[in-house]
N, C-alpha and C positions, 0 to 999 in steps of 0.2 A: 504493500500500500504506500501511497505517496504521503508526504507530510500533511497535506490537507485532509487526509483521511485518518488523522490521529488527533487526540485531544488529551488534556490533563485531567486526571482525578487526583488532586493533591500533587504529590511528587511523582505519580505514575503517568507516563505517557502511553496511552493505549489506542488500539485500533478502534474506530468508531462503531464497528459492529462486533459485539461480544456475544456472550452466551448466557441465557437465563436457565439455571439448572433445576428449577422447580418441577418440571415435568418428568424428571428422572425418578421421582417417588412413585408409589402405587396410585391407584385411582383416588381422586379427591386429594391428592398430595398427602396421602396417608399410607403408611406401611411400605414394604419393599417393592421394587419393580418386579414385573413378571420374569424378567431375564437379567439377572445381575451382571453377568459377563458382557452382555450386549450394552448395558448402560456404561460400563467401564470402557469398553471399546469406543463408544460415542464420545466420551469425555476426551480420551486420548486423541481421537480423530479431530476434534474441535481445536485442540492445541496445535496439532500438526498442520492444520489449515490456517493458522495464524491468530487464533483467539488468544488474547492475553488479558481479558477482562471477563470474569465470571461472577455472576450474581447468585447468591445462595442465601440460606437462612437455617438456623438450627432447628426451627419448628417445621421445616419441610421433612415430613416423614412421620414423627420427628426424628432427628439425628441421621436419618437414612441418607439424605443427599450429601451431607458433609462427610459421612463415612465413605460414600462412593468417590467423592472428589479426592479424599485423602488416599484411598487405595489406588486410584487411577494415576495420581500425579506425584505420589510420594517420592522424594521429599518435595513439598511445594516451596519453590523459591520466589524471590522478589520479582522475577521476570513475569509472573502472572499476578495481576491485581485481583485479589479476592475481596469482594464487597458483600457484606452480610447485613442483616437487619435485626433489631431487637424491639421488644415491647409487647410481644404476644407469645403465647405458647399453645400447644395442642392438648386438649383433654383426652381422657381415655377412649372416647368414641370418635376422636378426630376433630372435635369442635374447637373453634378458635376462641381463646380466652385472653383477656388482657393480662399482661405481666410487665407493668410499666412503672412501678415504683422505682425511684432512683437506685435502690439496692438491687432490684430485679434486673435493671439494665446492665449493671456491672456483672451480675451472675450470668446473664445471657451472653455477654461478650466473652467472658471466660469460658463458657461452655463451647462456643464456636472455636476458640483457640485450642481447647483440649481435644475436641473431636477431629479437627483438621490437622492437629499436631504442628501448629505454627506458633510463633511467639508474638506475631502481630498481624493485623489485617490492613489492607490498603485503605479501607473506610468501613464504617458501620453506620447504617441508616437508623435513626430513631423513627419508628413507624407510628404515625398518629392515627387515631380511630376515625377522625372526621376532617375531611379536607376543606371544610367550610368554617371551622372553629376559629375563634379568636385566641391569641396567646393569653396565658394566665400564670399565676404563681407556680402552679404545678409544672407547667411547661418550662419555666426557668429552672426549676429544680432538676428536671430531667436533663436539660442541656448541661447543667453543672456536672452531672454524673458522666455525661459523654465527654465533656472537656477534661475531666479528671482522668478518664481512661486514655484519652489521647496524650495527656501530659505524662502519664505513667508508662507510655510506650506500647500500650496494647493495640492501639489503632493509629494509623498515620493521619487520618482525617475524620472529621465529623460530617455525617450526611443526614439527610432528612427524607422521609417518605410519607406520602399521603398528607401533605401539609397544605394549609391555606396560604395565600399571599401574605396575610397579616402575620402568621406564624413565621414565615420565612424572613420577613422584614425584622421581626423581633429577634430572631436568631442571629441575624447579621449585625445587630447592634451589640451582641454579646461575644460572638466568636466568628472565626472563619468557617464557612461551609464549603466542602469540596464537591458535593454532589447532591442532587435532589432527584427522587424517584417518585413520580406521580403518574396517574393514569392519563394517557393522552393518545389519541388515535384518530383516524379518519371518522370514526363513529362518535367521538366525543372530544370537544375542544374546551371543556370546562376549566382546565388548568392553564388556559392561555395566559392569565395574569402571572402565574408562577413561572411559566416558560419565559415570559418577557423579562422578569426580574433576573432569572439565571443568565439570560443573554447579556443583559446590561452589566452584570457582575462577573461575567466570564466563569460561571459555575457549570460544571457538567450536569446535563439534564438527561436522565434515563427514563423514557416512558415505559411503564410496565404494561403488559398485555398490548403490545404495539399494533396488533392486528384487530383489536377490538375484544371486548368482554361485556357480558357473557357470550356464550357461543352464538346466540342469535345475532348479536352485533357483529361478531367476526364474519359470520356467514353473509350478513347483509353487505359488509364492506367488500368481501371477495366476489360477490355476485353482482355488485353494482355495475350497470352498463358502462359508465364512464371509466371505471377501473379496468374492466375487461377490454374495452376498446383501446385504451392507452397501452395495456399490456401487449395486445396484439401488435400495435404499431411499433413498440419499443423492443419487440422480441424478448419479452419478459413474462413472468407469471403475475397474476393479480397480487399475490402476497409480496412479490418483489416491488411492485409499483407502490403499494401501501407503505412499505418500509422506506423506499427511496423518497417518498413524499416527506416522511418524518425527518430524514437526513437533510432534506432541503430547508428545513426550518431554521437551521443555524449550525455553524461548525461545532458548537458545544453540545449538540444532541448526540448521545451515545445510545445505540440500540442493544437490547438484551433479549432478543426473541428466544423463546424456549421451544424445544422439541425433543422427542425421544427416538427420532429416526434419522439415519444418515442422509437420506434424500433431502429432507426438509432442512437439515443443518447446512448442507451445501447451497441449497436454494436461498436461505436467509443470508448467508455470508456473501453471496454473489450480488445481493441487492445494492452494494456499494458501487457496483459498476453500471447500474442503470441510470441513464441520463434522461431527465425529464425536461421538456421545454417550458418556457414561460406560460405558454398556452395550456400545457398539461397541468401545471401547478395551479393556475387560476381555476381550471375546471375542477380539480380535485378539492381545492379549498372550499368550494361551494356545495359539496355533496354532504 
């Protein structure tokens, strides 16, 4: 990739298309994958194809995805930027539970390090429950725990996930933020204000579920007549067009599309080579 296809997450210069490891777990991101060896081969293939930015979380599985990354890549060196997230955990039936007291955040970071068998992570995102909320004293206390983990050398940078513009502005008053991970896709532009702040501040923005979520939204994007027409014109797939549109939003946008198949892995990584015209971009922005 050329220099224009790379961006910084804190001190890590990474390719703009990385890999989201969530789908490596079993159905519902709970339990082990149906084929553990195939999952390990996929991780290794991603790195061989140039992926140097992997998104994960200890609650994926739980523990399962981090164990797969550890076993596939051991020892994990600084050439791969591993970004995780804290503030939630899984219940016994797979339910998502809040785990976001300041002491819980530290415990969550340490759990990631222990499972991955690394002594630090490129960044950890503080995952908030409501992307429309205003900052409050609790938010400040959570940020303090993240800053302490950074100052103690457990993480290289503080990140945020699922945050409102007000929360991001408040965080920037207190500390440097190296990445933000919010939902953004052709199906939803609700985080446009957050995207704009990250662009102005030169902060990496990693849209999660970049093809749309839930499945109905993703299917709507991939089946949209404009997306399919542009895909035919550009000798690309609809998924590649949707990902290329996200990359066009700014050089700070980093993709972390997830998959558990080699075919879709290569398809996603190749989206960086899809060139969209100004006309294409205007049409896509209006769908």
